[in-house]
N, C-alpha and C positions, 0 to 999 in steps of 0.2 A: 745438841748435835753440832759439832764443829766441822767446817769444810775448809779445805786448803786450796789456795789459789796461787797461781804462778805469775810472777812479774818478770819478764825476760828482757834483759838489757843487752844490746848487740853492739859489738865493737866495729865490725866492718862487714859489708855485704857486697856481693857482686850480682848484678842482674843481667841475664843474657837473653836476647830475643832475636833469633835468626840473623838477618843480614844487616850490614852497616854497623857502626860502632860509635857510641858517644860516652864520655866519661863525665860524671857529675861529682864534684867533691863537696860533700855535705858538711864536713867538719875538718878544718885545717889543723886543729889542735893535735899534735903528734905525741902528747904526753900520755901516760898511763898505758903504755904498751906492755905486752907480755913476753916473757922469755920462752924459748922453745925447750921445754923440759917434760919429763914424764908426767908430772902432775897436770900440766896443761893438756897434753894429748889424751889424758884420761877423762877430761871434763865431758867431752861428747859422749863417751861410753856411759858415764854416770847418768847423763840425761836420757839416753834411750832406755836404760834399765829402769830409771825412775818412771818413765812413761809406761813401760810394760807392767811394772808393779801397780801403778795406778789403775791400769785396765783390769787387773785381776781383782782389785778391791771394789770396782764399780760395775763390772759386767760378769755375766755368766760365760764360762769358757770350758773348752775340753781339757780335762786333766791329762797330764803326761804328754802334752804336745806343745811345740813352739813353732812359729813361723819365722824364718830367718831370711831377710832380704840381703843380698850381697852382690858385689861387683868383682870379687876376686875369688877364684876357686880355692886357692891355697889357704886363704884366710878362713873361708868357710870350713874346709876340712879340719883345720886346727881347732876351730871353735867346737865343731861337732865331736872331735876326739876328746877335747877337754871335758865335755859333758857326758862322754860315753854314750852318745846318742846314735840312733839308727835313722838313716835317710828314708823317707816314705815317698815323697813326691817332689819333683822339681818343675818349675815353670820358668821358661826363658822368654824375656821380652827383648825389645830391640837393643842394640848396643851390647853392653856387658851387664845389663840388669837381669838378675835372676832372683828367684825366691824358692825356698825349700821348706817342706813340712818335715820336722824331725820328731821322733819318739824318744822320750827320756824315761829313765827308770825311777825318777823321783817326782815330787810335785813340781808344778810350774813355779811356785813361789820359791822353793828351795833351789831350783835351777837358776833362777834370776839372782838370788842372793849369792850363789856360788860364783856367778859371772862377775860380781863386783870385785873379785880378786883377780880377774882375768885382765891381761894387758895387751892383747893383740887384736884390736878392733878395726885396724885398717882394712878397708875393703868390705866391712859389714855395714849395710845401709840401714837396717832396722831389725829389731827383735820384738816379737809381739805374741801374746797368746792367741790361740785359735778361738775366736768368739763364737758363741752359740747364737743363732738367730731363729726366729719363728716365721712361719707363713703369716702374712699380715691378716689382721681381723677384717672380715668382710661380712656384711649382713646378707643372709640368704632368706628368700621369701618362703622357702619350703614348698612352693607351688611349681611343680615340674610339668611342663607342657610336652606331652609325648604321644598324644593320640589324635589330635584334631587333623593332622596331616601326616601322611607317610608317602614314601616314594611311589608306591603303586597307585594310590588315590591321585596323587599329584599328576602323574603322567596320563591317567585315564581321563581327566576332565580338563579340557582346554579352557574352560571358564574359570579355573582356579587362578588366583592372582600370581604374578611372577614371584613375588616374595610374600608368602602367606601371612607372616606376622608383621608386615610392614607397619600397620597401624599401632602396634605395640612398641615399635622402635622409634620412640620420640627423639632419642639422641641423634640418630641419623638425619631426621627431619630438621632438628634444631640447627645442625651445623651445615646444612645445605648440601647433603650428599647427592641428591638427584641432579642438581645443577653441576656439581663437581664431576660427576661421572660422564658428563658430556665431553669432558676434556681428558680425563685420566681415570684409570681404575687401579693403578699401582702394578701394572702388568710386569711380572717377572722380577719385581723388587723383592729381595730376600729379607725377611724380618725374623730375627732370632727371638723366640719366646723363652726368655730366661725365667723359668717359673717351676711349676710342679709337674711338668710333662703335659702333653696334648694327646687326646684320644683321636688318632688319625683315622679310626674306623667310622667316625661320625659322618653320616651321609652329607652333611653340610660342608664337608671338606673334600670334594671330589678333585683329585689331581692338584692338591694345594701344597704338597710337601716336597722339600728337598731333604737330603741327608741331614740328620742331626747328630748329636754327640752326647754320650754319657760320661761326664767328667770323673765319676767314681771308678768305673771300670776301664775307661780309656777306649771304649768301643764306639764305632760308628753306629748310629741308629738309622737303618736304611729308610729311604723315603717311603712314607705310608705305613711304617711299622712301629710308630711310637705309641706309648701307652700313657695314661694319666694316673699319676700316683695320688692325685687329689684333683677334684673338679675345677679348682681355681684356674689352672693354666689353660684348660680347654675353654673356659668362659672368656678369658682374656684373648685367646687366639681367635675366637669367633667374632669379637668386636673388631679385630684388625682385618680378618680375611675370610670370613664365611662367604661361601658362594652366593651370588645374587642371581635373580631371574631363572632359578632352577626349579621354581614352583615347589620349593621345599624350605621350610624353616625360616631362618633369618638371613640377613646380609651383613657383611663386614664393610667398613668404610673403604678399605682397599681390597675389593673382592677378588682381584686377579693377582694379588701379591702372593708370595711363596713363604711358607712357614718352615722355619728351622727350629726344631725343639731342642732346648738345652735344659734338661731337668735338674734343678738345684735343690728341690724339696722332694725326697724320695721315700716316704712322705716327709721325714724330718730333714732339717737343714744339713747339707753335706759338708759344710765348712768353707771358710773364705778362700783357701788356696785352690780348692776344687772349682769354686765359682770363677776364680781368676783364670784357671785353665780352660773352663768352658767359654769364657769371654774371648780369650785369645784364639781358641779354635774357631769360634764363630767368625771372628774378624778375618782370620787367615783363610777361611773357606767360603767366602762370598757374601756374608751377611752385610747389609748396608744400614740396617737399623737394629739396635739392641733394645728390646722391650722389657722393662723391669717394673713389675708391680709388687715390689717388696722393699724392705729396708727397715731402718730403726736406729736407735742410738748405738754408738760404738765405732769410733773412727778406725779404719783399717788401712794400713799402708799397702798391703797386698792388693786390696780392691782398688785403691787409688791408682796403683801401678797399672792394673788391668784396664780400667776405664780410660786412663790417660793414653794407653796404647791404642785403644779404639779411636779416640778423638784424633790422635796424631795420624792415624791411617784413614781419616776422612769417613769414619763410621758414626752415624747419628746415635746418640744415647738418650733414651727417654726413660724417665723414672717417676713413679708416683711419689708425691711429697709426703704422704702419710695421713693418718687419721687421728692425729693428736688434738685437733681443733684449736691449737694455740699457735702463737707467733713464735717460731723457733728456728734456729739455724744450725742445729746439731744433728739432724737426721742424716742417715747415710745409706745409700750412695747419692741421694738427691742433692746434697750440698756440694758435690764435686763441681768445681768450676767447669763450665762448658756444656754440661748436660742440660736437657730440657726437663725441668721439674713441672709436674702437672697436679693441680688441685681439682676439686669437684664442684659441679653445680647441679641444680635441680631443674625440673621441667619449666619453671618460671624464671629461669636465669638468676636464681638466688644462689649465693655461695653456700654449699652444704655445711651444716653445723659441725660436722666431724672433720672437715677439710683443714689440713695444716696450713698455717700462714708463714710468711717469712721471705727472705731474699731469694730462696731457692725456687719460689713459684714463678715460672716463666709465663704460663697460661693456665686456664682452667678449661674443663670439658665436662660433658654430661657424665654423672657418676652415681645417680640415684635411680633405683628401680630400672636397671638396665637388663634387658632380655638378651641372652646369648646362649651359646652352645654349652652343654654339659654332657658327660657320658650318658647316653640313653635318651636324650631329649634337649630341652631348653629350660632355663630357669632365670628368675630375676635375682640379681645380686646388686649390692651397692657398696661404694667405697672409692677412694682415689685409685684403687686397683682397677676399677672399671673405667675411670676417666683417662688414665695414661694411654691405654691402647687406642683410644680415639686419635690421640696425637701421633702415635706410631703409624696408624693408618693414613693420616694426613701427610706425614713425612713420606710415606710410600708413594702417594699420589704426586707429590712434588718431585720426588726423585725419578719417577718415570718421565716427567717433563724435563727435568734438569739433572740428568744422570751424573754429571761431574760436579755438582754443587757440594760445597763443604758443609760440615755440620753447622757451622755458624750461619751460613747463608740460608740453610733450611730453617734454622731456629728463627732468624730474623724475618723471613717471609711469614712464618706462622704467627710471630708476635705482632708484626706490623699490620696484619689483617684482622687481628682479634677484635672482638666487640666488647667494649667496656660494660661491666655488669655490677660494679660497686660504686659508681658515681665519682670515681677518682680518675681524672684524665691521665693518660700514660700509665706508668708503672705504679702499682701499690702492692703491699705485702699480702693483701687479701686475694686478689685475682691475677696478680702478675700484670700482664698487658691486656688481659681480658679473656673472654670465652672464644674458643677457636671458631673460625668460619672457613670451611673448606672451599666454597665457591670463591670467596674474596682472596684466599691465599693463592689459588691458582692463577689469579689475575695479577699477582705481584710481580714486578720485575726482579730479576736476579740481582741481588746486591753486588756492587762492585767490590767491596771489601770481603775478604774470605775469612776473617777472624784473626785476632792477635794470639800469639803463643808466647806467653810471658813466663820466663823461668828465672827464679831468684836463687842465688847461692850465698848462703850466710857463712862468713868466715870471721875468725877473730882478727885482732890487730896484726898487721903485716902478713895476713893469710897463713898463720902458722898452723892452724887447725880449723876444721869445719865445725859448725854448730848445729846440732839437730834440735828438733822440737821447738823451733822458733816460729811463733805464729805471726802471720802477716794478713792484714786486712786492706783490700782495695775498696775504698769508700767513695761514693758519689751521691749527689743530691737527686738526680733525675733518672735513676735507674737502679737495678739491684746491685748490691755490693757482693764481692767475692772474698772467700776466706780460705786460707791454706796454711800449711806448716811444712817445715823442712824435715828431711830424713837425715841419716847420719852424715852423709857427705855434704850437708848444708843445702840441698836442693829442694825448692818448693816450686812446683809447676802449675801454671794457669794456662790451659789450652782452650782454643776456640772461644775466647772471651771477647767482649765488646771493645773495639778500639775506642777509647774515650779518655777523658781527663779525670784522674782519680787523686784522692788524698791517700797516701800510702802510710799505714801505721805498722811499725815493726814491734811485735810483742803484744800479747793479750788484747782484749780478753779472748778466752778460748771458746769461740763460737762452735767448735767442733765437739764440745763436751757438754752433755745435757746437765751436768752438775756444776757448771761454771756460768754464772749469769753475765749478762751484758752490763757491766758497771762503768762503761766509758763515760767520763764526765767532761765538763767544759775545760778543765785543766787536764791536758793529756799527760799520762804518766810515761809514755814511751817515745822512742825515736820515731820521727814522722817526717814525711816530705809531702808538701801540698802542691796541688795543681800540676801533677805530673801527667804528661800525655802519653798514654800507651797507644802506639801506632800499629798499623797493619804491616807486619813484616819488618822488624827493626831489631837491632842489637844494641843494648845499653849496658854500661857498667856504672854502678853506683858504689862508691867506695869511701873508706876512711870515716865511717860513722863510729863515734866514740861513746863509751858508757862512763858516766860519772855518778858516784854515789857518796853521800855524806848524810849524817843525821846529828841533830842537836836536841838534847833533852834537858829539862829543868827539874830540880829536886822538888818533890811535893812537900807540903807543910806538916804532914802527919808524923806521928811518933815512929821511931825505929830507923834502921839503916836501910837505905835504898840502893839498888844496883840495877845495871842493865847488862843482860847476858846475851851473847850471840851464840846460837846453837846451830851446829852443822846438821843439815837435814840428812846427810848420807852417812853419818858416823856419830860416835858419842863424843866428838870433840866440841869444845866450847871455849869462849873467852868471856870473862866477867869483868865489868868495869864498875867501880863504886860511883854512885851518883851523888855528888856533893855540889850544891849550887847549880852548875851548868856543865854538861858533858857533851863534847863533840867527837863523833866517831867517823873515821874515813872508811873506805871500802874494806871489808874484812877479807881474810885470806881463804874464805870458803866459797865454793861455787854456789851452793844453795843454803839458805840459812833462815832461822827464825830470829826475831827480836823479842826478847822477853824482859819484862820488868818484874822486880822482886823487892820484898820488904821483909825485915826480920820480925815485924809485929804480926801476930795472928789476927786476921780480919774476920769478924763475926757479924753475921746479919742479925737484926732484931728478931724477936719472936713473930711468927706469922700473924697477920691480922685475921686471916681466915685459913683454915685447913680442913680437908675432908679426904679420908681414905676409902669411903664407901663400904667399909667392913660391915656396917649395920644397914646397908641399903642406901638408896637415894633419898636424901632429906626431903621433907614435904615442901620446903620453900623453893625447890627447883621445879621448873615447868617441863613436863615431858610432852613431846609433840612428834608428829610425823605419821607415816603410814604404818611403820612398825615402831612402837614406843621403846625407848631405851630401857634396859633392865640390868640388874647386877648379877654377875655370876662369878663366884670365887673372889668376892671383894673387888671386882673390876667392873666398870660400866661398859656395857656392850651397846654400840650404836649400829643399827642395821642387822645384818645376819642373813643366813641363807633364805629366809622367807621374804626378804625385800625383793620387790619386783621392779621391772623397768620403770624408770622415771619416778621413782619413789625416794623418800628420805626418812631419816630418823634424827631427832635433835633433842638436846638437853640445854635448858637456859636457866641461868641464875642472875639475880640482880643484887648489886652490892653498893653500899654507900660508904666510900672510903674517906676517912678523916684527912684533914690537911697534912701533907707530908712535903718537906722541902724538896726532895728529889723524886717524889712519886713512889711507885711500887713496882715490883716484879710479879707477873702472873706466871707461875710455874705449874706444869702438869706432866705426867708421864703418858706417852702415846705409843700405840702400836697399830699398824694398818695392814690389812690384807684385802687388796682390791686389784682391779684391772688398771694397770698403770696408764695414766694419761686420760682415763675415761671416768672412773669412779673415784670420788674424792672424799677425804676428811677436810672439813672447813672449820676454822675458828673465826667467829665474828665478835667484835666488840662494838656495841652500839650500832649494830647493823652494818659495820664496815668490815670487809674481809681482811684479816690480819695475818692468817697463816693457813697453809693447806699442805696436804701430802697425799700421795697416791702410789700404788704398787704394793710391794711386800717389804715391810720393815720390821725389825725387831724392836723391843722396847727402847725408848730413848726419852730424854727430858727436853721439853720445850720451855724456854724462858723468854717472856716478852714484857716490855715496859708498859705500864698503865698508870695514868695520872690519878690524882685524888678526885673525889666527887662521886656522883652516882653513875654506875655503868651496868649495862646489860651484856653478859657474856654468854655466847651460844656455841656449843660444840655440836657439829652436825656431820652426818654421813649421807652423801647423795649419790644415787646410782643412775647411770644413763639408760638409754633405751636400746642398747645393742648387746652384743655377746659379752658374757662375763668371764672373768678369771678371778681366782682367789676366793675368799669367804664373804666378800661384800660387807666387811666389818671394820669398824674402828673401835679400839679399846682405850678407855681413859681411866687413869688412876692418880691418886695423890695430888689433888688440886690444892694449891695454896697461893695466897696473895701476901707478899712479904714487903713491908715498907723498906725503902732504901735508907741506910744509916745516915745520921746527921753529919758524920764525918766522911761522907762519900767522896766529896771533892778534895778533902785533905789528902787522899791517897790517889789523886789523879796525876799521872805523868803527862806533862805537856811538852811540846816541842815541834820539830819540823824534820821530815825526811825529804831530801833533795835528790831527785833522779833526773839526770840530763837537763838540769835547769828548771824542772817542774817541782814545785813545793807541795808536799802533803802535810797538812797541819794535823798534829796529834793531840788529842785530849782523851786519855784513857785511864779510867779509874781501875785500880787493881782489884776492886770488888767485882769487876766484870771478868776477871781472869787475868792470867799472866801474859798471854800473847798480845802484844801491842797491836791495835788496829791501825793499819795503814790508811784504810778508807772506812768510813762509818759502816759498821755491820759486817766487815770482812776481816777475818783473822788471816793475815797474809804471810807467805814466805817468799823471799826474794832470790832472784838469780842475778849475779853480776859477773863481770870479767875484769 
C-alpha cells in the first residue's frame, strides 16, 4: 500500500503580527523568480483542489456537498454558478471572511475535477468536502444512580449531606474543589457546551441555563428548554456546572457557572459548517468558554476559522485530546494553536491508558470513572471527554476572578499551577504541564503577557500570487510546538500562543494529517529559520525566501536502457530523460511531480522460498494461540472475530530458517482489517519485535517487508482493547510468501542526490522496489516547487 507525501518549497512569505514592524531578509538571492502569468495564478487553485481531493480519499464525507471559504462575494457567486450549485448556509466571520455550504448535483469528486478547468479563484480561500464526524467513544459503566436521593427526600432530612454523592466524586477532591470554592464558584460565567445537547430538566441544573442555539434550524433554545440528543452532553455539563450544596446529586467544578447548550450531535453529527455557525453564535452571545469533548482526524478550514474567531474575541477554547492512546498531532480541533487540549488521569494520578499524547496536550484532568449527570439520574463515564470539562470548570473559576483575562492568560494560569504526574519536569507529550489543581490555579498571579497572535502569509516570489496548503511548524525544546497551514490567500494563523523563541520550519511534515508521519530528520528538507522570537503584540515581515531544486542520478550497471521520468501529479504530462552515465535535472516546469526511474529490462523476482495460500487450511507447523484461535474461512485466515471479548487476542506464528541471501528476503502477505480505529489492532511481529500494524476499516492490500536470512519467528496477531468496539474485530490474512531478493538487486539501483534549498537527500533505490524513487527511506515522495 503506497502513501503519498508532500514536500512544499516556498519562495517568499510574509508574517504579520499586530503592532510594530520588522523585516528579515532570509535569502538575498533574487534568481529563480516567476513571471506573472495564468499558469502561475492557477498554481494555488491546483493546490486547494488537490487538498480537497486528498480529503475525500482519506475521510468519510457528505456526498453532494462542498464548503467554500471566500473573501469576495462576486468570486463565490461565479464559482457557485460554474458548478450549478445551490447555496444552503453562509457563516460570516470578522473582516471579509465567509464560508458557505453548497449543494451540487454531482459527486464531490466530479465537482472537484470539474473545478480543475476553472480559472477564477481570486477571492476563494478554500474548498473542502463536508467531513462526517462521530460522537467520541466514551466508556459507560451501565450503573445509573437514580434512587438513593431525590428532591423530596433531600429537602426533608437536614442530616443529608450538601452534596450526596461527594464521596463518589474523586475528581473534584483530587483537583482541590473545596478549597477553590472558598474563592470562586464561576458565578455567571457562560460556558457553551458544544456537544450532544443538555437535559435542562435535570434537577441538578436549577437556574443553570442561558439561551442556547440550534445551528441546524437557526433557532434560539430558550433558557431551561434544551434537550439531550445523547446523554454525553448532559454528563459533560454536569462536570462543569452541576449545582452544589443543594442536597441533591453531584456538584460541578464551577457550580455557579451558566450553561449555553450548542447541540452539534442531534444525535448524528450536523456538519462542520453548522458547528462553525454554533461556535460563532456562542461567541457573539456571551459565551466566555467553549467546551468541546469531541474531535478526531480530518483537518477542517471552516472549523479553524470558527475557533480562531473565538480566540481573537478572547473566548477560551477547551478541547479533549482524544482517546487514541498514542502520541499524535493530527487530532482536530484539539491541535488548533491556542486551544487548551486536555488528556485524562485516573484516581492515582496515572495517565489513562486511552489518553492521547502529543504537543496538543496542555494539561490532564480526572477522566476515569467520573460520576455526573445523565437524563434521569447520574452515571459513571470515562474518557478524555470527561477530563476536558474539569478544565472548562476551572477556566470559569478563573474568569470570575479575572473577567478580562485573555485565553492565553487563563491557559497559562492553569498550566503554571498544574501538578506533574509523569515524572517529567515542565512540559511533556504525556501530561502536558501536569494534572490541574484548582486551588493552586486561583492563587496564580495574572500573567503580564496576553498571548501572541502570529499570522503568516505565504506568497510566491515578488508576491505575484499566494500559496495555499503550506505547512508551518513552530518548534521549541522546552514547550509544545504549534502546527498550521495556509489557506488560498496564503494565510496561516496562530492565535493566543506562547510568546517564545521558536525554530520555524516552512513546509512538511503534515502533522495535521493522520496518514502523514513525522519523518523530520537531522538534515532538514525545508526552508527554516532558527531562534526566532515570537513576541507579545508584534508585527514582522519575513520575505525573500527562495526555493531551489536540482537532482543528479547515476546509471545503474544492469542490462537495458535506463531513464528518469518527471510525471505531473495534476495531469498526464511528463518529461523523460535518458539516464546515461550521469544525469542532472533542474527544477521541472510542473507544480507537483513524481520522480520515476524506468528500465527496458523486465525485472523478475526468484521463486518464493515459502508460499502459503491457506486453501487447504492452516499448516500443522504454524502455532495457533490466543483466546480465540485463528481459523480458515474461504481460503483466508481469520484472526479474532465477533466472539473475541475485551482484552483478548488471536495469533498465528510460524518459524522459518531462511538460507543465506545476499540482499535478504521480502515477506509479502495480503491483509484486510475490520476494527475500531486506534483501539483494536492487527500486529505483525518478527522475532518478537513489532514491524507493522493496522487498525480501522481497510480493504484487501498487500504488505511487503524486508527480512534477513537466518531463523525467524513471524507472528500475525489481532488484539482487542477493553472498551467499546466497532467493526468486526477481525484481521484477515492470505497469500503469505517469503521471496529472496535477486542477486542483481543492486545492479538495478538508481543512486544520486536530490538537492532542496541546499539540503541533500541521498538516493539509493532499486527498481525491484518499484518505479517511484524514494526521496527518504521508506517514503514514496512527490514534490512541490516553484
